[in-house]
N, CA, C and O atoms as a DFTB+ gen file, in Angstrom:
388 C
 N C O
     1  1       8.966     -10.541       1.190
     2  2       8.098     -10.169       1.926
     3  2       8.655      -9.811       2.897
     4  3       9.002     -10.770       3.587
     5  1       9.085      -8.254       3.554
     6  2       9.443      -7.975       4.917
     7  2       8.779      -9.165       5.804
     8  3       7.685      -9.689       5.596
     9  1       9.442      -9.383       6.549
    10  2       8.774     -10.168       7.643
    11  2       8.468      -9.646       8.618
    12  3       9.342      -9.346       9.432
    13  1       7.065      -9.354       8.868
    14  2       6.030      -8.942       9.947
    15  2       4.782      -9.341      10.441
    16  3       4.506      -9.904       9.382
    17  1       3.881      -9.522      11.059
    18  2       2.679      -9.876      11.685
    19  2       1.964      -9.614      11.521
    20  3       1.892      -8.460      11.101
    21  1       0.875     -10.298      11.660
    22  2      -0.897      -9.617      11.310
    23  2      -1.434      -8.156      11.624
    24  3      -2.273      -7.443      11.074
    25  1      -0.382      -7.955      13.038
    26  2      -0.988      -6.727      13.401
    27  2      -0.246      -5.708      12.845
    28  3      -1.015      -4.821      12.475
    29  1       1.080      -5.400      12.588
    30  2       1.038      -4.714      11.473
    31  2       0.897      -4.214      10.795
    32  3       0.971      -2.985      10.791
    33  1       0.481      -5.286       9.408
    34  2      -0.387      -5.010       8.878
    35  2      -1.693      -4.317       8.592
    36  3      -2.058      -3.534       7.715
    37  1      -2.258      -4.863       9.612
    38  2      -3.732      -3.801      10.173
    39  2      -3.806      -2.893      10.287
    40  3      -4.679      -2.187       9.782
    41  1      -2.660      -2.435      11.208
    42  2      -1.668      -1.149      11.770
    43  2      -1.706      -0.095      10.470
    44  3      -2.363       0.935      10.320
    45  1      -0.609      -0.848       9.466
    46  2      -0.477      -0.322       7.921
    47  2      -1.888       0.531       7.405
    48  3      -2.104       1.665       6.976
    49  1      -2.509      -0.386       7.629
    50  2      -3.799      -0.212       6.117
    51  2      -4.876       0.053       7.560
    52  3      -5.834      -0.707       7.697
    53  1      -4.724       0.742       8.192
    54  2      -5.474       1.211       9.449
    55  2      -6.185       2.714       8.669
    56  3      -7.390       2.934       8.546
    57  1      -5.218       3.479       8.282
    58  2      -4.858       5.215       8.089
    59  2      -5.086       5.230       7.003
    60  3      -4.384       4.773       6.101
    61  1      -6.582       6.006       6.880
    62  2      -7.375       6.012       5.209
    63  2      -6.305       6.665       4.535
    64  3      -6.965       6.648       3.496
    65  1      -5.167       7.269       4.156
    66  2      -4.329       7.709       3.708
    67  2      -3.590       6.418       2.986
    68  3      -3.384       6.067       1.824
    69  1      -3.375       6.032       3.970
    70  2      -2.374       4.309       3.222
    71  2      -3.661       3.335       2.713
    72  3      -3.306       2.427       1.961
    73  1      -4.932       3.389       2.981
    74  2      -6.029       2.589       2.278
    75  2      -6.314       3.491       0.537
    76  3      -6.527       3.112      -0.615
    77  1      -6.190       4.542       1.093
    78  2      -6.063       4.972      -0.415
    79  2      -5.146       4.458      -1.203
    80  3      -5.532       3.611      -2.009
    81  1      -4.081       4.732      -1.187
    82  2      -2.460       4.389      -1.643
    83  2      -3.110       2.484      -1.810
    84  3      -2.834       1.855      -2.831
    85  1      -3.472       2.202      -1.314
    86  2      -3.729       0.605      -1.729
    87  2      -4.372       0.379      -2.186
    88  3      -4.093      -0.576      -2.912
    89  1      -6.181       1.019      -2.351
    90  2      -6.656       0.781      -2.750
    91  2      -6.036       1.272      -4.770
    92  3      -6.226       0.737      -5.862
    93  1      -5.171       2.713      -4.227
    94  2      -4.712       3.061      -5.964
    95  2      -4.344       1.578      -6.360
    96  3      -4.964       0.936      -7.209
    97  1      -3.170       1.072      -5.583
    98  2      -2.397       0.751      -6.368
    99  2      -3.019      -0.999      -6.925
   100  3      -2.520      -1.803      -7.712
   101  1      -4.134      -1.046      -6.196
   102  2      -4.616      -2.772      -6.510
   103  2      -5.279      -2.416      -7.348
   104  3      -5.628      -3.473      -7.873
   105  1      -5.951      -1.248      -8.142
   106  2      -6.463      -1.196      -9.112
   107  2      -5.439      -0.882     -10.546
   108  3      -5.969      -0.499     -11.589
   109  1      -4.521      -1.013     -10.486
   110  2      -3.299      -0.975     -11.321
   111  2      -2.580      -2.112     -11.656
   112  3      -2.143      -2.837     -10.762
   113  1      -2.396      -2.366     -12.853
   114  2      -1.973      -3.229     -13.324
   115  2       0.232      -2.959     -13.456
   116  3       1.207      -3.652     -13.747
   117  1       0.012      -1.866     -13.121
   118  2       2.052      -1.664     -13.797
   119  2       2.149      -0.838     -12.674
   120  3       1.238      -0.178     -12.173
   121  1       3.914      -0.961     -12.124
   122  2       3.842       0.363     -10.697
   123  2       3.261       1.845     -10.936
   124  3       2.807       2.495     -11.878
   125  1       3.540       2.034      -9.485
   126  2       2.921       3.347      -9.344
   127  2       4.175       4.366      -9.098
   128  3       4.881       3.503      -8.578
   129  1       5.103       5.677      -9.065
   130  2       5.410       6.384      -8.622
   131  2       5.039       7.001      -7.261
   132  3       3.948       7.552      -7.408
   133  1       5.432       7.126      -6.144
   134  2       4.969       7.953      -5.283
   135  2       4.234       9.186      -5.969
   136  3       3.087       9.416      -5.584
   137  1       4.746       9.937      -6.874
   138  2       4.352      11.213      -7.183
   139  2       2.810      10.884      -7.452
   140  3       2.296      11.758      -6.753
   141  1       1.871      10.261      -7.954
   142  2       0.992       9.170      -8.645
   143  2       0.003      10.097      -7.840
   144  3      -0.855      10.935      -8.120
   145  1       0.621       9.457      -6.540
   146  2      -0.654      10.231      -5.581
   147  2      -0.312      11.584      -5.114
   148  3       0.377      12.099      -4.233
   149  1      -0.960      11.882      -5.918
   150  2      -0.685      13.646      -5.027
   151  2      -2.040      13.530      -5.079
   152  3      -2.359      13.866      -3.938
   153  1      -3.101      13.259      -5.696
   154  2      -4.185      13.784      -5.357
   155  2      -4.784      13.605      -4.299
   156  3      -5.855      14.204      -4.207
   157  1      -4.385      12.806      -3.208
   158  2      -4.839      12.562      -1.446
   159  2      -4.183      14.075      -1.172
   160  3      -3.637      13.851      -0.092
   161  1      -4.004      14.946      -1.361
   162  2      -4.042      16.376      -0.981
   163  2      -2.917      16.049       0.524
   164  3      -2.980      16.763       1.524
   165  1      -2.215      15.184       0.434
   166  2      -1.240      15.691       2.022
   167  2       0.173      15.924       1.224
   168  3       0.418      15.717       0.035
   169  1       0.707      16.239       1.881
   170  2       2.325      16.978       1.086
   171  2       3.326      15.399       1.043
   172  3       3.394      14.342       1.671
   173  1       3.938      16.023      -0.039
   174  2       5.262      14.924      -0.564
   175  2       5.509      13.808       1.000
   176  3       5.033      12.765       1.450
   177  1       6.686      14.966       1.432
   178  2       7.087      14.161       2.952
   179  2       6.014      13.305       3.563
   180  3       6.422      12.211       3.952
   181  1       4.515      13.595       3.767
   182  2       3.310      12.766       4.786
   183  2       3.205      11.961       3.336
   184  3       4.228      11.279       3.298
   185  1       2.687      11.804       2.521
   186  2       2.820      11.118       1.228
   187  2       4.390      10.040       1.775
   188  3       4.139       8.926       2.234
   189  1       5.778      10.455       1.678
   190  2       6.595       9.648       1.579
   191  2       6.261       8.465       2.870
   192  3       6.273       7.235       2.833
   193  1       5.934       9.525       4.112
   194  2       5.902       8.594       5.877
   195  2       5.052       7.511       5.116
   196  3       5.522       6.387       4.938
   197  1       4.131       7.763       4.787
   198  2       2.449       6.512       3.698
   199  2       3.414       5.273       3.674
   200  3       3.583       4.452       4.575
   201  1       3.978       5.321       2.498
   202  2       4.306       4.267       1.646
   203  2       5.846       3.559       2.657
   204  3       6.310       2.424       2.766
   205  1       6.216       4.859       3.212
   206  2       7.348       4.033       4.042
   207  2       6.767       2.749       4.642
   208  3       7.102       1.597       4.366
   209  1       5.385       3.355       5.936
   210  2       4.222       2.096       6.759
   211  2       4.437       1.274       5.730
   212  3       5.492       0.639       5.760
   213  1       3.593       1.092       4.674
   214  2       3.072       0.241       4.119
   215  2       4.558      -0.631       3.416
   216  3       4.441      -1.794       3.031
   217  1       5.796       0.056       3.334
   218  2       6.681      -0.982       2.765
   219  2       6.966      -1.625       4.054
   220  3       6.646      -2.804       4.198
   221  1       7.406      -1.124       4.791
   222  2       7.891      -1.721       6.324
   223  2       6.757      -3.066       7.021
   224  3       6.946      -4.110       7.646
   225  1       5.556      -2.330       6.497
   226  2       4.850      -3.462       6.871
   227  2       4.800      -5.070       5.879
   228  3       4.649      -6.186       6.379
   229  1       4.910      -4.877       4.942
   230  2       4.885      -5.579       3.891
   231  2       4.140      -5.491       3.392
   232  3       3.651      -6.612       3.251
   233  1       3.158      -4.224       2.553
   234  2       2.373      -4.499       2.283
   235  2       2.190      -3.987       0.771
   236  3       1.193      -3.949       0.050
   237  1       3.209      -3.697       0.610
   238  2       3.888      -2.909      -0.351
   239  2       5.259      -2.922      -0.972
   240  3       6.051      -2.480      -0.139
   241  1       6.128      -3.390      -2.584
   242  2       7.113      -3.209      -2.847
   243  2       7.804      -2.731      -3.431
   244  3       8.048      -3.215      -4.537
   245  1       8.399      -1.680      -3.051
   246  2       9.138      -0.692      -4.554
   247  2      11.000      -0.934      -5.211
   248  3      11.977      -1.561      -4.802
   249  1      10.791      -0.293      -6.060
   250  2      12.459      -0.251      -6.383
   251  2      12.315       0.633      -7.226
   252  3      11.317       1.167      -7.710
   253  1      13.705       0.791      -7.418
   254  2      13.896       2.703      -7.464
   255  2      14.021       2.068      -9.448
   256  3      14.162       0.931      -9.898
   257  1      13.928       3.000      -9.933
   258  2      13.649       3.139     -11.418
   259  2      14.149       4.714     -11.881
   260  3      13.429       5.709     -11.967
   261  1      15.498       4.618     -12.128
   262  2      16.218       5.910     -11.740
   263  2      16.181       6.877     -11.033
   264  3      16.827       6.747      -9.993
   265  1      15.557       8.043     -11.207
   266  2      15.157       8.961      -9.667
   267  2      13.625       8.454      -8.930
   268  3      13.135       9.066      -7.982
   269  1      13.333       7.888      -9.221
   270  2      12.294       7.446      -9.252
   271  2      11.854       6.120      -7.995
   272  3      12.742       5.288      -7.812
   273  1      10.847       5.987      -7.368
   274  2      10.765       4.497      -6.556
   275  2       9.478       3.958      -6.909
   276  3       8.513       4.337      -6.244
   277  1       9.291       3.082      -7.910
   278  2       8.062       2.463      -8.042
   279  2       7.122       1.148      -7.121
   280  3       7.265      -0.012      -6.733
   281  1       6.534       1.801      -7.119
   282  2       5.475       0.818      -5.722
   283  2       4.501      -0.116      -6.807
   284  3       3.999       0.184      -7.890
   285  1       4.482      -1.012      -6.236
   286  2       3.661      -2.331      -6.359
   287  2       3.147      -2.605      -4.948
   288  3       3.674      -2.537      -3.838
   289  1       1.573      -3.038      -5.514
   290  2       1.126      -3.740      -3.960
   291  2       1.533      -5.405      -3.854
   292  3       1.406      -6.087      -4.870
   293  1       2.049      -6.057      -2.528
   294  2       2.763      -7.243      -2.820
   295  2       1.452      -8.061      -2.340
   296  3       1.060      -7.983      -1.176
   297  1       0.975      -8.639      -3.052
   298  2      -0.923      -8.875      -2.987
   299  2      -0.009     -10.826      -2.832
   300  3      -0.305     -11.435      -1.803
   301  1       0.553     -11.247      -3.412
   302  2       0.880     -12.620      -3.740
   303  2       1.636     -12.852      -2.894
   304  3       1.867     -14.048      -3.072
   305  1       2.410     -12.424      -1.771
   306  2       2.766     -12.068      -0.285
   307  2       2.164     -12.473       0.480
   308  3       2.181     -13.550       1.076
   309  1       1.019     -10.852       0.579
   310  2       0.211     -10.980       1.413
   311  2      -1.114     -11.984       1.506
   312  3      -1.965     -12.117       2.385
   313  1      -0.888     -12.738       0.010
   314  2      -2.215     -13.659       0.174
   315  2      -1.927     -15.065       0.246
   316  3      -2.639     -16.021      -0.062
   317  1      -0.116     -15.006       0.959
   318  2      -0.010     -16.400       0.534
   319  2       0.493     -16.466       2.693
   320  3       0.852     -17.539       3.178
   321  1       0.406     -15.355       3.455
   322  2       0.599     -15.161       4.324
   323  2      -1.096     -15.007       5.076
   324  3      -1.593     -15.636       6.010
   325  1      -1.503     -14.213       4.455
   326  2      -2.768     -14.161       5.052
   327  2      -3.944     -13.974       3.857
   328  3      -4.508     -13.049       3.271
   329  1      -3.946     -15.026       3.869
   330  2      -5.028     -15.704       2.813
   331  2      -6.251     -14.606       2.488
   332  3      -6.191     -13.729       3.349
   333  1      -7.274     -14.369       1.600
   334  2      -7.890     -13.506       1.838
   335  2      -8.000     -11.697       2.569
   336  3      -8.639     -10.724       2.169
   337  1      -7.176     -11.849       3.621
   338  2      -6.922     -10.344       4.312
   339  2      -7.185      -9.214       3.364
   340  3      -7.966      -8.287       3.577
   341  1      -6.243      -9.439       1.992
   342  2      -6.695      -8.359       1.184
   343  2      -7.881      -8.099       0.971
   344  3      -8.661      -7.188       1.249
   345  1      -7.901      -9.043       0.433
   346  2      -9.556      -8.433      -0.632
   347  2     -10.467      -8.564       0.200
   348  3     -11.543      -8.251      -0.309
   349  1     -10.586      -8.979       1.579
   350  2     -11.540      -8.483       2.464
   351  2     -11.605      -6.957       2.588
   352  3     -12.667      -6.346       2.465
   353  1     -10.485      -6.392       2.825
   354  2      -9.723      -5.083       3.503
   355  2     -10.137      -4.589       2.117
   356  3     -10.971      -3.799       2.558
   357  1     -10.203      -4.460       1.091
   358  2     -10.621      -3.773       0.314
   359  2     -11.840      -3.502      -0.297
   360  3     -12.394      -2.473      -0.682
   361  1     -12.176      -4.930      -0.287
   362  2     -14.133      -4.995      -0.562
   363  2     -15.258      -3.716       0.662
   364  3     -16.331      -3.115       0.604
   365  1     -14.051      -3.911       1.674
   366  2     -14.397      -3.774       3.294
   367  2     -14.347      -1.983       3.002
   368  3     -15.175      -1.186       3.443
   369  1     -13.141      -1.644       2.144
   370  2     -13.022       0.191       2.145
   371  2     -13.854       0.351       0.856
   372  3     -14.236       1.519       0.923
   373  1     -14.096       0.087       0.293
   374  2     -14.763       0.023      -1.143
   375  2     -16.934      -0.076      -1.234
   376  3     -17.885       0.174      -1.976
   377  1     -16.630      -0.546      -0.060
   378  2     -18.459      -0.419       0.711
   379  2     -18.433       1.117       1.424
   380  3     -19.388       1.882       1.290
   381  1     -17.233       1.471       2.192
   382  2     -17.172       2.992       2.608
   383  2     -17.214       3.942       2.268
   384  3     -17.703       4.999       2.666
   385  1     -16.439       3.488       1.104
   386  2     -15.868       5.128       0.420
   387  2     -17.290       5.540      -1.222
   388  3     -17.183       6.570      -1.888
């Protein structure tokens, strides 16, 4: 996991688009390409920026796969460092959605 602090993680999760990305990744069992999230209605460059913020905060992990970058939720790392945080954020966002 990228070395971050709780403030960076919470700041990354505070944006509605990034939270939607995290929710989408949490619902999947397989890694997802960035383009999978085009339904969020933001430009590809904006989507790329959101993935970068999440990656730098240690919320997601990205692996190159050919010409794509596949993303997964860094659940194990987040749960180890901040137990219960991710589940709390996802539960709270599901209530608001």
